[in-house]
C-alpha positions as CSV (number, residue, x, y, z in Angstrom):
1,M,103.0,145.2,145.6
2,N,101.4,145.4,142.2
3,P,103.6,144.8,139.1
4,T,103.9,147.6,136.6
5,P,101.7,146.8,133.6
6,S,103.5,145.9,130.4
7,P,102.8,148.1,127.4
8,S,100.6,145.3,126.0
9,T,98.3,145.4,129.0
10,E,98.1,149.2,129.4
11,H,94.9,150.9,128.5
12,R,96.1,154.2,127.1
13,S,93.6,156.3,125.1
14,S,96.4,157.2,122.7
15,P,99.8,155.8,121.7
16,R,103.1,157.0,123.3
17,I,106.0,157.7,121.0
18,P,109.7,158.0,122.0
19,I,111.1,161.5,121.6
20,G,114.2,163.4,122.3
21,Y,113.0,167.0,122.6
22,R,114.0,169.3,125.4
23,V,111.3,169.9,128.0
24,K,110.8,172.6,130.6
25,V,108.6,171.9,133.6
26,V,107.4,174.8,135.8
27,T,105.8,174.3,139.3
28,D,104.7,176.8,141.8
29,D,108.2,177.0,143.3
30,Q,110.7,175.8,140.7
31,M,111.6,175.5,137.0
32,I,113.3,172.4,135.8
33,A,114.8,171.9,132.3
34,Y,115.1,168.3,131.2
35,A,117.5,167.4,128.4
36,S,114.8,165.3,126.9
37,A,111.5,163.5,127.3
38,L,111.5,159.8,127.0
39,N,108.0,159.6,125.4
40,V,104.8,161.5,124.8
41,G,101.2,160.9,124.0
42,L,98.0,162.9,123.8
43,G,97.5,162.2,127.5
44,G,100.9,163.0,129.0
45,L,104.6,162.4,128.9
46,L,107.4,160.5,130.6
47,L,110.6,162.4,131.6
48,E,114.0,161.3,132.7
49,P,114.1,159.9,136.2
50,T,116.1,162.8,137.6
51,P,115.5,165.4,138.7
52,S,112.3,164.0,140.1
53,L,109.1,165.8,141.2
54,P,106.8,164.6,143.9
55,V,103.6,162.7,142.9
56,G,100.6,165.0,143.0
57,R,102.6,168.2,142.0
58,P,100.7,170.3,139.5
59,C,102.9,171.8,136.8
60,G,103.2,173.5,133.4
61,V,105.1,171.8,130.6
62,A,106.7,173.1,127.4
63,I,108.1,170.6,124.9
64,F,110.4,172.4,122.5
65,L,110.2,171.0,118.9
66,L,113.6,171.4,117.5
67,D,113.0,170.0,114.1
68,L,110.0,172.2,113.4
69,E,110.0,176.0,112.9
70,T,111.9,177.9,115.4
71,G,109.8,178.8,118.4
72,K,107.4,175.9,118.0
73,R,106.5,174.2,121.2
74,I,103.7,172.2,122.8
75,V,102.4,173.7,126.0
76,A,100.3,171.9,128.5
77,R,99.2,171.8,132.2
78,G,99.6,168.6,134.1
79,I,100.1,166.7,137.3
80,V,102.9,164.3,138.3
81,V,101.3,160.8,138.5
82,R,104.5,158.8,138.9
83,S,108.1,159.4,139.9
84,D,110.5,156.5,140.2
85,A,113.6,154.9,138.7
86,Q,111.9,154.6,135.3
87,G,111.1,158.3,135.1
88,T,108.7,161.1,136.0
89,A,105.3,160.7,134.4
90,I,103.1,163.7,133.9
91,Q,99.4,163.4,133.0
92,F,97.9,166.3,131.1
93,T,95.0,167.7,133.2
94,K,93.6,170.3,130.9
95,A,92.7,170.1,127.2
96,L,95.6,171.4,125.1
97,E,95.1,174.6,123.2
98,Q,94.4,174.0,119.6
99,A,97.9,174.9,118.3
100,S,99.6,172.6,120.9
101,R,97.2,169.8,120.3
102,E,97.7,170.0,116.5
103,L,101.5,170.0,116.9
104,L,101.3,167.0,119.2
105,E,98.9,165.1,116.9
106,T,101.2,165.8,114.0
107,L,104.2,164.6,116.0
108,I,102.5,161.4,117.1
109,H,101.3,160.5,113.6
110,S,104.7,161.2,112.1
111,R,106.5,158.8,114.5
112,T,104.5,155.6,114.3
113,P,106.3,152.2,114.4
114,G,105.6,151.7,110.7
115,D,107.3,155.0,109.8
116,P,110.9,154.5,108.5
117,A,112.0,157.4,110.6
118,F,110.9,155.7,113.8
119,G,113.9,155.2,116.1
120,A,116.0,157.7,114.2
121,D,117.2,161.0,115.6
122,M,114.0,162.7,116.8
123,G,115.2,166.2,117.4
124,A,117.5,165.5,120.4
125,C,119.4,168.6,121.3
126,G,123.1,168.5,121.4
């Protein structure tokens, strides 16, 4: 059994940031609404552990940005690459459309560890 890499040994192409936005995942046979994503980056996102999706399942993802203009959301296509007690990881498989990519880049740049808002309420729905 291989240990899970620690954040310091991971080789991500972009940083992941913690978020609390609602997420909707659509597969060929179901639609699941998650109360929030745990984190997101340009390459994918990590959702709560339950409900879980099987590894290898293709899906559509919508991240609803509650602190931006009403109706703003990041839309992506992805595939489930991990589903365990730590969460369900979805890797984006297609390039995001320009509007979604710009929203995601803005979100990531606004939530860096040096930002005073980091760790504060990040739009969690209530």
